[in-house]
C-alpha positions as CSV (number, residue, x, y, z in Angstrom):
1,M,95.6,103.5,85.2
2,R,94.3,102.2,81.9
3,P,91.5,99.6,81.9
4,I,92.4,96.0,81.1
5,E,92.2,95.4,77.3
6,P,91.6,92.2,75.4
7,D,94.2,90.6,73.2
8,A,93.8,92.4,69.9
9,S,95.9,89.8,68.0
10,Q,93.1,87.2,68.2
11,P,89.8,89.1,67.6
12,D,86.7,87.2,68.6
13,P,83.4,88.8,67.9
14,A,81.7,86.7,70.6
15,A,84.2,87.6,73.3
16,G,83.1,91.1,73.9
17,S,83.1,94.7,72.6
18,L,84.9,97.9,73.2
19,R,82.4,100.7,73.9
20,V,83.7,104.2,73.7
21,D,81.4,107.3,74.0
22,R,82.9,110.7,73.2
23,T,79.6,112.6,73.3
24,A,80.0,113.9,76.9
25,R,80.1,117.7,77.2
26,A,83.5,119.2,77.9
27,G,84.0,121.3,81.0
28,Q,81.7,119.3,83.3
29,D,83.8,117.3,85.6
30,S,81.8,117.1,88.9
31,F,80.6,113.6,89.9
32,G,77.0,114.4,89.2
33,A,77.6,115.9,85.7
34,A,79.1,114.7,82.5
35,P,82.9,114.8,82.8
36,P,85.1,115.4,79.7
37,A,85.0,112.5,77.3
38,R,87.7,110.0,77.5
39,P,88.3,106.5,76.2
40,G,85.8,104.1,77.8
41,P,86.6,100.8,79.5
42,I,86.0,97.4,78.2
43,E,82.5,96.0,78.4
44,I,82.6,92.2,78.0
45,C,79.5,90.3,77.2
46,S,78.3,87.3,75.2
47,P,75.7,88.0,72.4
48,R,73.5,85.3,73.8
49,H,73.3,87.4,77.1
50,S,72.5,90.8,75.5
51,S,69.9,91.5,78.2
52,A,72.0,90.3,81.1
53,E,72.6,92.4,84.2
54,R,75.4,94.9,83.9
55,I,78.1,94.8,86.6
56,L,80.6,97.6,86.9
57,L,83.8,96.3,88.5
58,L,86.3,98.8,89.8
59,D,89.5,97.2,91.2
60,L,93.2,98.3,91.1
61,D,94.3,94.7,91.2
62,A,94.7,93.8,87.5
63,Q,94.9,90.0,88.2
64,H,91.8,90.0,90.4
65,L,90.0,92.3,88.0
66,R,90.6,90.0,85.0
67,R,89.8,86.8,86.9
68,L,86.5,88.0,88.3
69,T,85.6,89.6,85.0
70,Q,86.1,86.3,83.2
71,Y,84.2,84.4,85.8
72,L,81.2,86.7,85.8
73,T,81.2,86.9,82.0
74,G,81.1,83.1,81.8
75,H,78.0,83.2,83.9
76,G,76.1,85.6,81.7
77,Y,76.8,89.0,83.2
78,R,77.9,92.0,81.2
79,V,81.0,93.3,83.0
80,I,82.4,96.8,82.7
81,A,85.9,96.4,84.2
82,I,87.9,99.5,85.1
83,Q,90.9,100.3,87.3
84,D,90.8,104.1,87.5
85,A,88.2,105.6,89.9
86,G,88.4,108.7,87.8
87,E,86.5,106.9,85.0
88,L,83.5,106.1,87.2
89,P,81.6,109.4,86.8
90,L,81.6,109.0,83.1
91,R,80.4,105.5,83.3
92,L,77.5,106.5,85.6
93,H,76.7,109.3,83.2
94,L,76.6,107.1,80.1
95,E,74.6,104.2,81.6
96,T,73.5,102.9,85.0
97,P,74.8,99.5,85.9
98,D,72.7,97.0,87.8
99,L,75.3,96.6,90.5
100,I,78.8,98.0,91.3
101,L,81.6,95.9,92.7
102,L,83.9,98.4,94.4
103,E,87.4,97.8,95.7
104,Q,88.1,99.4,99.1
105,R,91.7,100.4,98.4
106,L,92.0,102.5,95.3
107,G,95.3,104.3,95.7
108,D,94.8,108.0,96.3
109,V,91.1,107.4,97.3
110,T,89.3,104.8,99.3
111,G,86.3,102.8,98.3
112,T,84.4,104.6,101.1
113,E,85.1,108.0,99.5
114,V,84.0,106.7,96.1
115,L,80.9,105.1,97.7
116,G,79.9,108.5,99.1
117,Q,80.2,110.1,95.7
118,I,78.1,107.3,94.2
119,R,75.4,107.7,96.8
120,A,75.2,111.5,96.1
121,V,73.9,110.8,92.6
122,S,72.7,107.2,92.5
123,S,71.0,104.4,94.5
124,V,72.6,101.6,92.4
125,P,73.5,98.6,94.6
126,V,77.2,98.6,95.7
127,I,79.2,95.7,97.1
128,I,82.6,96.6,98.6
129,L,85.5,94.2,97.9
130,T,88.3,94.4,100.4
131,A,91.5,92.6,101.2
132,Q,91.4,93.9,104.8
133,S,89.4,92.7,107.8
134,D,88.8,96.0,109.4
135,P,85.4,96.1,111.1
136,V,85.5,99.9,111.3
137,D,85.6,100.1,107.5
138,R,82.8,97.6,107.2
139,I,80.6,99.6,109.6
140,I,81.3,102.9,107.9
141,N,80.6,101.5,104.5
142,L,77.3,100.0,105.6
143,E,76.4,103.4,107.1
144,M,77.4,105.1,103.9
145,G,75.0,103.0,101.9
146,A,76.9,99.9,100.8
147,D,74.6,96.9,100.3
148,D,77.3,94.3,101.4
149,Q,81.0,93.9,101.9
150,V,83.0,90.8,100.8
151,H,86.6,89.8,101.4
152,K,88.4,89.4,98.1
153,S,89.9,86.1,99.2
154,V,86.5,84.3,99.0
155,P,85.8,82.2,95.9
156,E,84.3,83.9,92.9
157,R,81.3,81.7,93.4
158,E,80.5,83.4,96.8
159,I,81.0,86.9,95.3
160,M,78.5,86.0,92.6
161,A,76.1,84.5,95.2
162,R,76.3,87.8,97.2
163,M,75.6,89.7,94.0
164,R,72.5,87.7,93.3
165,A,71.2,88.1,96.8
166,V,71.5,91.9,96.5
167,L,70.0,92.0,93.0
168,R,67.1,89.9,94.2
169,R,66.5,92.3,97.0
170,V,66.5,95.5,94.9
171,Q,64.7,94.2,91.8
172,P,60.9,94.6,91.6
173,A,58.9,91.4,91.9
174,A,56.7,91.8,88.8
175,D,54.8,88.6,89.5
176,R,53.8,89.7,93.1
177,P,50.1,90.6,93.3
178,P,49.3,94.0,94.9
179,I,49.0,93.3,98.7
180,G,49.7,96.7,100.2
181,W,53.0,97.7,101.9
182,A,55.0,94.9,103.5
183,I,58.3,94.5,105.2
184,S,59.9,91.4,103.7
185,E,62.5,89.5,105.8
186,I,63.2,87.3,102.8
187,R,64.1,90.2,100.5
188,R,65.3,92.4,103.4
189,D,63.4,95.3,101.9
190,V,60.1,97.1,102.0
191,V,57.7,96.0,99.2
192,R,55.4,98.5,97.8
193,P,51.8,97.7,96.8
194,D,52.9,97.3,93.1
195,G,55.4,94.6,94.2
196,S,58.5,96.8,93.7
197,G,61.2,97.1,96.4
198,C,62.3,100.3,98.0
199,G,66.0,99.4,97.7
200,L,66.9,99.6,101.4
201,T,70.5,99.1,102.4
202,T,71.6,96.6,105.0
203,A,71.7,99.3,107.7
204,E,68.4,100.8,106.7
205,F,66.6,97.4,106.8
206,G,68.2,96.6,110.1
207,V,66.9,99.7,111.8
208,L,63.5,99.4,110.2
209,H,63.2,95.8,111.3
210,E,64.2,96.6,114.9
211,L,61.6,99.3,115.0
212,A,58.9,97.1,113.4
213,M,59.5,94.3,115.9
214,A,59.0,96.7,118.8
215,G,55.2,96.7,117.9
216,G,54.9,100.5,117.9
217,A,56.9,101.1,121.1
218,A,59.8,103.6,120.9
219,V,63.3,102.2,120.5
220,S,66.2,104.2,121.8
221,R,69.1,105.3,119.6
222,G,71.5,103.4,121.9
223,K,69.6,100.1,121.4
224,L,69.5,100.6,117.6
225,S,73.2,101.4,117.5
226,Q,74.0,98.3,119.5
227,R,71.7,95.9,117.6
228,V,72.3,97.2,114.0
229,F,75.9,98.5,114.1
230,G,77.2,96.3,116.9
231,R,78.6,99.2,119.0
232,P,77.4,101.4,121.9
233,L,76.2,104.9,121.1
234,H,78.9,107.6,121.6
235,P,78.4,111.3,122.0
236,G,78.1,112.9,118.6
237,D,77.3,109.6,116.9
238,R,74.7,110.4,114.2
239,A,74.7,107.0,112.4
240,V,71.2,106.0,113.6
241,D,69.8,109.5,112.8
242,T,71.3,109.4,109.3
243,V,69.7,106.0,108.6
244,I,66.3,107.2,110.0
245,C,66.5,110.3,107.7
246,K,67.2,108.0,104.7
247,L,64.3,105.7,105.6
248,R,61.9,108.6,105.8
249,Q,63.0,109.7,102.4
250,K,62.4,106.3,100.9
251,L,59.3,105.3,102.8
252,G,57.5,108.7,103.1
253,P,56.4,110.8,106.0
254,G,54.6,109.5,109.0
255,V,56.1,105.9,108.9
256,I,58.8,106.5,111.5
257,V,58.1,109.1,114.2
258,T,60.4,110.7,116.8
259,V,59.4,110.0,120.4
260,R,61.4,112.4,122.6
261,P,63.4,111.5,124.6
262,A,62.8,107.8,124.2
263,G,63.9,107.4,120.5
264,Y,62.1,106.4,117.4
265,A,58.9,104.4,116.7
266,F,57.6,102.6,113.7
267,V,53.9,103.6,113.1
268,G,53.4,101.3,110.1
269,F,52.0,101.4,106.6
270,P,48.3,100.8,105.6
271,G,48.1,97.0,105.5
272,A,51.7,96.4,106.3
273,G,53.2,93.3,107.9
274,L,56.3,91.1,108.0
275,G,56.7,89.1,104.9
């Protein structure tokens, strides 16, 4: 599908701009490399918000796409609105958005599949937009690295509020003095000594918080599954182990240890605490 285009009969230099980049190298079409160049989507922004956060919005619903684009643009965000999931690799190659709003139903592919492709190459925050109320989809998306999931029927104001909450959590706090490592319940993230966040997903923070609250005692995989994902642990279920692996990658070695056969334990950071 082609991206939504503005009305060319009434040009307005303040309304936005069409940004097309044809410098991508031909023959590279994997998600992690530059795909062949193709016409780019519309990026709508007001000149007075030239440094505003960039939101990439991928949605098959043209009406919802246009309505949400207009709302976010009116509140100062730079919105890149596309309808074709095939255009996403190029957009991520050309520039990194500050946040992605991703529709769950995208025709031949699902938002969950696209989310997996995004997470293979980028840690950019992702909020899933869905017209369904399937708890299984929600759990899988959170396990795959989504930062939030929002029903499309909620007001645009709530979607924007969810966006701001995610952006606050992942953006570094430049004015925070160095205080050592800390687990911040307010930001729902781990704060490094320089004040920057580690960009934990909802599931990652949930597991880490449960381990930290245990005071160094081991927490079983079953208890983590029940408390974080809201389901009992089934044979072959590796969701908890996957989150632990990602936490170790983000936080470094020695922070979370395996206590066989009891489960996992949080050892702590130098000078860490709950913020």
